[in-house]
Every structure is written in C-alpha cells, then in structure tokens.
C-alpha positions in Angstrom: -108.2 -20.2 -22.3 -112.0 -19.7 -21.7 -112.5 -23.5 -22.2 -110.6 -24.2 -19.0 -113.0 -21.9 -17.1 -115.9 -24.2 -17.9 -114.3 -27.2 -16.2 -115.9 -28.4 -13.0 -113.9 -27.8 -9.7 -114.7 -31.4 -8.6 -116.3 -34.6 -9.9 -117.8 -37.4 -7.9 -116.3 -40.9 -8.0 -119.7 -42.2 -9.3 -119.8 -39.7 -12.2 -116.2 -40.4 -13.1 -116.8 -44.1 -13.2 -119.9 -43.6 -15.3 -117.9 -41.4 -17.8 -115.1 -44.0 -17.9 -117.6 -46.8 -18.6 -119.3 -45.0 -21.4 -116.3 -43.3 -23.0 -115.5 -44.3 -26.6 -112.6 -46.7 -26.8 -109.4 -45.7 -28.5 -108.5 -47.4 -31.7 -105.0 -48.1 -30.5 -105.5 -48.8 -26.8 -102.3 -49.2 -24.9 -101.6 -51.8 -22.1 -102.0 -49.2 -19.3 -105.7 -48.5 -20.1 -108.2 -49.7 -17.5 -109.5 -53.1 -18.4 -112.9 -54.6 -17.7 -111.8 -56.3 -14.5 -110.6 -53.0 -13.1 -113.8 -51.3 -14.0 -115.8 -54.0 -12.3 -113.7 -53.6 -9.2 -114.2 -49.8 -9.2 -118.0 -50.3 -9.6 -118.0 -52.9 -6.8 -116.0 -50.7 -4.5 -118.3 -47.8 -5.1 -121.4 -49.9 -4.5 -120.0 -51.2 -1.2 -119.1 -47.7 -0.1 -122.6 -46.5 -0.9 -124.1 -49.5 0.9 -121.9 -48.8 3.9 -123.0 -45.2 4.1 -126.7 -46.0 3.7 -126.5 -48.8 6.2 -124.9 -46.6 8.8 -127.7 -44.0 8.3 -130.4 -46.7 8.7 -128.8 -48.0 11.9 -128.5 -44.5 13.3 -132.1 -43.8 12.5 -133.2 -47.1 14.1 -131.1 -46.4 17.2 -132.9 -43.1 17.8 -136.1 -45.0 18.4 -138.1 -42.1 17.0 -141.7 -42.6 18.3 -143.2 -41.1 15.1 -141.5 -43.7 13.0 -142.5 -46.6 15.3 -146.1 -45.7 16.1 -148.8 -48.1 14.9 -146.2 -50.9 14.7 -146.9 -54.3 16.4 -144.5 -55.8 18.9 -143.5 -58.4 16.2 -142.6 -55.5 13.8 -140.5 -53.8 16.5 -138.7 -57.1 17.2 -138.1 -57.6 13.5 -136.7 -54.1 13.3 -134.3 -54.8 16.2 -133.2 -58.1 14.5 -132.6 -56.1 11.3 -130.4 -53.6 13.2 -128.4 -56.5 14.7 -127.9 -58.1 11.3 -126.9 -54.7 9.7 -124.3 -54.3 12.4 -123.0 -57.8 11.8 -122.9 -57.0 8.0 -120.8 -53.9 8.7 -118.4 -55.9 10.8 -118.1 -58.5 8.0 -117.4 -55.6 5.6 -114.7 -54.3 7.9 -113.1 -57.8 8.0 -113.3 -58.0 4.2 -111.6 -54.5 3.8 -108.8 -55.5 6.2 -107.9 -58.4 3.9 -108.0 -56.3 0.7 
C-alpha cells in the first residue's frame, strides 16, 4: 500500500513520451502496443505544441516594444524584428490551418 503513496499526482506529456520511448520492449508484444509511427507522431505533436507556445511568447514580447530590449538597436535591426514578428504570425496561421486538416 505504501508503494502507491510514492506515485506522482501528475506527469507531463513530455516525460511520459520519454518514458515510453525508453521503456524496455516486451518479449511478446501485442498488436495494440504503440508502434514507431505513433511515437513519431506523438513526438512531432509535442514539438509543434512547444513551438507554438514559445512562438506566442516571442510575439507577445516583441509586441510590447520594451525599450530596454530594443535600445542600442539600429533601424535595420528593428525592421528585421518587425519582419520576424510578421513571419511568426504567418507561421502560426499555417499551423492552425494544418491542425484543422488533422
């Protein structure tokens, strides 16, 4: 009974995927076990989700136009940052279109 008290209350999707990828294979694996293609899809989905979160954070930070972050930057650098913000927004729109098809 005390063994169940040591179990975590929650586990992240990333940690679960890592455990699944590195778990020892059963000698008599059945048809309903996760195959390599499913694991690749899980890894890809997690990677995309992480990218989306980080990209939204970057856009939010750029949008704030924090003077401390932008001081000592040339006008060309500021224009490049604006272009990057636009491209990140387009990439998020492309991701949304991809997710609608899935």
